[in-house]
N, C-alpha and C positions, 0 to 999 in steps of 0.2 A: 253232763254235761263235760263241766269244770271237773272230771279226774279221764275223760276221752281223751279232751286236749290235753293232756299232764301227763298219760299214754305215747299219743301220736310224737310228742315231742322229743319224749325215752327212745324212742329205737329210730329217728329222725341223728338224733343224737351219736347213739348208737351205731351209727351206718354210716356214719362222717365218721364220725375216729375209732371205737375197739373195733369194726370190721374190718379194716386194710390195715391197721397194725396185724390184727390176725393170720389176716394172709398172709403176709411179707416175714412172721417170723423166722423163717427156714429160710432169708436173702438180705442179703448183706444189710443193714441197717446204714438208713439214711445217712451222709452231710452233717450235719447241724451248722456247716457253714454257708452251704446250697440255696443261694438265692441272693448267702449276701455282698455285697459291693465284695468286692479283696481293696486294702490301701494299702497302697508302694509306701517302703519312707526312699524318703534316698538311699540313697546306694553313698555308701563312702567311703573318698580314696585311700586305699588302705598307705601305707607306704610301705616302703621298701628299705627293706632291710639292708643298710651301708653301716661301714667299719670309723669309723673318723682317724682320722690319719690322727699320728700317738706324735703329740708338741715334741720336740729337739730337745732332751736336752743339754744343757749346759753342761759341759763336761772337759774336765783340764786335761789335750794333749798326752799323750803317755811322753814322759822326759826320756828325750835321747842323751845313752853314756856313752861314754865313748871306754870310760876305764866300770869295769865288776867290782862287786860289792860282797863278803861275805861269804856267803855260801853259792854264790852264779860265779868264786875263781872254784874255775874245775884242779886246778891241778895240788896238792895232795900233802906236797914241800913247795913251802915258798924259804927265797932269801927275804928277810924281815929288813924292814931300814931301820936305827935306832933313831931313838927321837931323840935320844938330848945327845950326840951328838950329829946327826944325821947320815948320815955312814953306811954302809954295810953290814951289818952280822955277817964273822964266820962262820958262822954254822948256821944254817937253815933248818928251819924249824916247819909239825906239819900243821898246816890248816886247822886241822882241828883240837893241838891243843892252844892255839892262839885266839880261836875264839872263844876258849873253853874259858880264859887269866883275864881275858881284856873286862871292859867294861862296855856291855851292849850297850847300856840306855842311853850312854853318853858318849862313845865313840865306833869308828867303824874302820873295817880290813876295806885294803885297796889296790888292788893289781895295777900298778903303776904299768910296768910291761905285756907285751901287744903278745896274748899265745901265739908257739908255735909249734899249729899240729905236727904236722913232720917228725918234733922232736922228742923225740922218746923221754929224756932225759932231760928237757925242762924245766926250768924251777925260772915264775915269774918272777920280780921283785915285786913285793910288799909294806905296805905304809899305814901304820894307825894313824888315825887320824882325829878331831876332834867333830863333834859332829856338828861342833855352835860355829867352830871356828868355817867351815869346810861351809856352810851359813855364808856365813858374814861374807866368803871369799868372793862362792856366786852371785850373791845379793851386788858386790861393787863391779866384780865383769859383766854382770843383766848391763849397769848403770849404766857401763862404758862404753858395750856397743850402742847401748841405744844412744847416747850420746851421741855418738859417732858415726851410726845409723842418722842423726837427724841432722847434723853438716855434710853429714855431707849427704840430704837431700837437696841441706843452703845452698850448696855448691855446686850444684845440677842445675838450677833455675834457672830458667832465663826474665830476665827483669826486664818489663818494657816501660819507655817515659817517653809520651810525650810532651812536643814543645813547639809554642809556637814561635815561627821567627818577631813576633817583633815585641819577644816577647821583655819585659819588664829587665832593667838591670839585677835588681834586689834575688827578684824570682829567680834569674840566672843563675847565678853566684849561692843558693840554695840549690836550685838543681846539680849543680856541679862538684859542688857534694856532693849529693847524694849518689850521681856519678860512680866519687873515687870512692867512699863506701862498700860502694856494692865489687868493684873490680879491683878492690882487696880486701876482698872474701872470698877469687876466687871467681866471683857469677862471671856471666855471661850480659852486656847490657843491651839490648835493640834499644834506639833515639829514635823516635818517630819527630821529625816538623816541617810541619803542614801551618797555613796558612789558616787562619779563621774567618767565614765569608762574613761572617757584621765584625769591622770593630778596625783600624788602624793599619793599614801596610808596612813593611816593613825595606827598607830601601835595601838600594842592595848593598850597602854598605854594610848596615846590619847584618845578612844576610848574613856575609863573609865572616866578617867578624867572630859573628854563634859557631860556626867552622870552623875558626879556631881556636876559640876558648874550651870551646868539644877535645881540641887537638891536644891545650894546655894542659887539658884533664888527665887525660890518655895516659902526660908523660910526667905527670908527680906523679902516676905511682908505678914502683919497679915491679917488671918483667906484663905488664896490661900494653896491650896491640890493641893495632884497632883493624878485624879481623876483614873485615866489608868496606871498604870506603863511601862517601858519600857516592848513596844511587837512589839518580829523583836530579829534580830543573829543582834551583835556588832561587826559593820563592817559593816552591810550591810546596809538594808533595817529592819528601825525599827521605829520605835513610840513612844509619850510618851504624854497625852493627861494629861491637865493642870487647875484648878476649877477656878478664883482669888473670890476675898470676899462676902458675898450675897450670895450663890449658887439657896437660893430659889429665887431668882430671878429671875431670869436666865435659861435666856429655849433654844430649839431648835431656832437657828435662819441662817442668812443666813451667807456666807461663804464667806471671802475675804483674799484672800492667797499674799501673801506676799514670792517673791521667793530668793532667797540669788544672 
C-alpha cells in the first residue's frame, strides 16, 4: 500500500510540473516576473541643462591716448626733439634707428604731432621720454583732474537751509556764517523759512530782522546776489534763493539739505 501511494504521488507531481514544461518547450518561456506586482519608483525630475552666466571680470578699460608710441608710429622717418636743448634736430632720423639705439626698458619714443595722411613727405615730430617721468606726469595730471572734478561738483551743488522765524540770535549768526561760506564757494543757497507748529511765534519785527540779516550776509560776499527774493508770507512759509560768485559756472546739481 505504501508503494502504491508513493507511485500515485509521483504521477501527480509529473502531471503538475514536468508534463506542462515539456509541452511548452517550443513556446516562449514564461516571464519570471509574471504575476508579480510591479513597484514603480518615484520619478525623479531631471534638471534641465542651463549655462550659468559668466561672472563679469573686472578689467581695466583700454587706455585712450592721443599720441602714438614706439612701433605704433607709422612714419619711417621722423624729426627728433633733442632732449638736452628741447629743440628739433637738424637731420631727420629713421624710427628704426631711434628704437634700436635707445633703452627700451626705461624710455619710449612718442609722436608729438598728429598724422597727415594726405602728405606723403610728412615727418612727424617725436620725442624720447622717460617712462618714469611720464608716469609721474600722468599721475599728477589725473590727480589734478580729479580735484577739478570734485571742485566742480561742489560748485554745482545746491545747499538748502531751513530756518525758523523765531530762531535764536546765536544760531542765526552761525547760520549766516554758513551761508557766507557757501556763497564764497560759488554755490547756490536756498533758504526755507517756516514757523514751528509748537514753540514760540516770532513777532513781525523779528521776521523782518531775519530777512535783513540774510540780505546783509549776501552783500558781505563779493559777487553774491539774490536770485529770488522772499517768496511767501512773512511769519509763515517762505523761500529765498541766493547765488554765490561766478554764476556763469554754476549749474543745477544735487541738493544737500541742512536742517536747523
